[in-house]
N, C-alpha and C positions, 0 to 999 in steps of 0.2 A: 515607835511602838508604844511608848508610854501613854499615848492618847486613847488607847483602846481598852474597853472594859471586858472584852471577851474575844478570843480568836476561835473561829470555827474552821477546822481543818477538814478538807477532803482527804481521802486516803490514797486510792489508786491513782498514780500519776502525779500526785502532789507530795504526800509524805513518802510514799514508796515509788521508786523509779521502776515501774513494772511494764512499761509499754512493750519492751522486747519480749517479755513472757507472753503477753496477750497476743501479739502479732504471731509469734512462733506457734502458739496453740491453734490459732485460726488457720495458719498455713498447713499445719499437720492435718487438720480436718479437711482442708481442700485437697491435699495430696491423697488422702484416703478415698476421695470421691473422683479422683482422676482429673482434678481441676488445677489450673495454674495458680501459683501463689500470688498474693498481693504484696505491694511494697508499703513502706511506712507512710508515704504520702497518701496512697489510696486508703489505707487504714484510717488515717486521721480525717480524711474526707467523709468516710462512711460512718464512723462511730457516732452514736447518738443516744439520747435518753427518751423513752425506755429503750433498752438494748435490742429489743426485737426489731427496731428500725434498722439496726446494723445488719442483723442476720437476713432480713428481707432483701438487702442489696447484694449480699455475698453468696447466699445459699438459695436453693429452690425449696422454700419452706413448704410449699404445697405437696412436696414429695418426702418430707421429713417429719419426724416426731419432735416437736419443739422441746419437750422436756428432755429427750435424749440428746438433742443438740447442746443444751445447757450443761448437762452432765458430762458430755464429751469434752466440751470446752474447759470445764473446771478441772477435769483430770489432767489435761494437757497443761493448763496454766500452772497447776501445783507442781508439775514436773519441771517446767522451765523456770519457775520462781526461784529455784536453787541458785541461779546466777544473778539474782536481783539484789539491790542494796537500797538504802535510803537515798532520797534525792539530795543533791548537793546543798549544803548549808542547813539542812533540816535539823540536825542535832544542835547546831549553834542557835538556830531560831527558837527551838523548844527550850533550850537552856536559858536564853536571854529572856523569853517571856516568863518563865518560871521565876527567875531571879528578880524580875520586876513585879512579881505578884499578880500577873495577868492570868485569869482562868482560861483554860483551853479545853475544847471538846473536839471529838471526831464525828463528822457527819458523812456517812458513806452509803453508796448503793450496794456495797458488799454485804453478804449475809452475816448476821450478827455473830454467830459462833466462829465463822471463818475470820471475821475482822478482829475479834478479841484474840484469837490464836495468833494471828500475824503480828498484832501489836506486841504481844509477849515475845514472839520469835525475834523481832527486831529490837527488843528491849526498850520500848518507848511507852508501854502501857501506863506507867505510873505518872506520866505527864498530864493525863487527861482526867477532868472531873466527870465526864460522861462519854460514853461510846454509843453513838446513835446509828446502828447498822440497820439493814433491811431484814425482814422476816423470811425472805426467800431469795432465790438467785435470779429473779427477773429484772434486777437493776432498773427499778422504776424511779419516779421523781422523789426528790428529797425535801421538797417544799413543805409538806405537811409536818414532817418530823421537826424541821427547823422552826416553824411557827409555834408548834406545841412546846418546844423547849424554851423558846423566848417568853411565851405567855406564862408557862408554869413557874418559871424562875424570875418573872417580873424584871426582865432585863431591858434597859434602854437600848433599843436596836441601832440607833444612829451612831453609837460608840462601839459597835461590833464590827469585826472584819472577817469576811468569808475568804478563805484562801483555797483556791482550786486550780484546775487545769482544763475545765470544760466550760462551754457557754452556759451549760445548765447550772454551774456554780454561780454564775452571774444572775441567772434567773432566781436562784435561791436568795441571793443578797437583795435583789429587787423586791421579792415577795415579803421579806421581813424588814425592809427599809434600812439595810446596813451597807457598809462599804465593801469593796471587793478587790482582791488582788488575784490575777490569773498568771500562771506560769506556762511558758512555751515549751518546757521540757516534757510535758505530759502527753495526753491523748488527743488534744486538738492543737493545730499549728497556730502560729502567730497571726496569720491572715484571718483565720476564723475568730480568734479571740478578740482581735482589734475591731471587729464589727460591733462589739459591745462598747460601752463607755467606761468599762472597768480599767483599772491600772493593769498594765501588762508588763511583765518582766521575764527575762530569760532564766534568772535564778533568784534565790531569796537573799542574796548577798546585800543588795542595796537596801532592802527592807530591814534587815537586821542592823545594818550600820548607821541608818539614819537617826 
């Protein structure tokens, strides 16, 4: 870890183990429409950025109000979030980076206010020099926000590590010329993550201990 000048953390599925909450909310929505639930494997196959690509595969969007779909999901997600906790070894990783003097930021597709609230809820807000959330709930690309942060802060991107759980996090790393670590415990499975050339790990343990 000592070789990095900055850690850029994804939030959902990376810092927070919230896959169960996301899947439960989607299945609640399907049940309300008389549709069969999907399992975790199907969820990880469908999930994508921007998030509308996911909903296009699971719901009949031509018969739905997309804004209402997003609001319904968020309400269910917040309800099921009560059972969620930080991903294994996250606290250790955050503490280790802090003790080594490595700056850390959060870059997330989550809406900014929700993201800041959840960072406070899980008592990790103080670890981060910046919180780069989205201005809406459409869960779009994070690339432009990453580029802007790197440029504005004049950071040497080759010494930056992006830590995430989606192939989109690898796309972010590629766009800014940084390194990337992807975790299989999040919203994409190992097979999907290994299609990239990023480092893929089941947990943060080996990263912290190296």
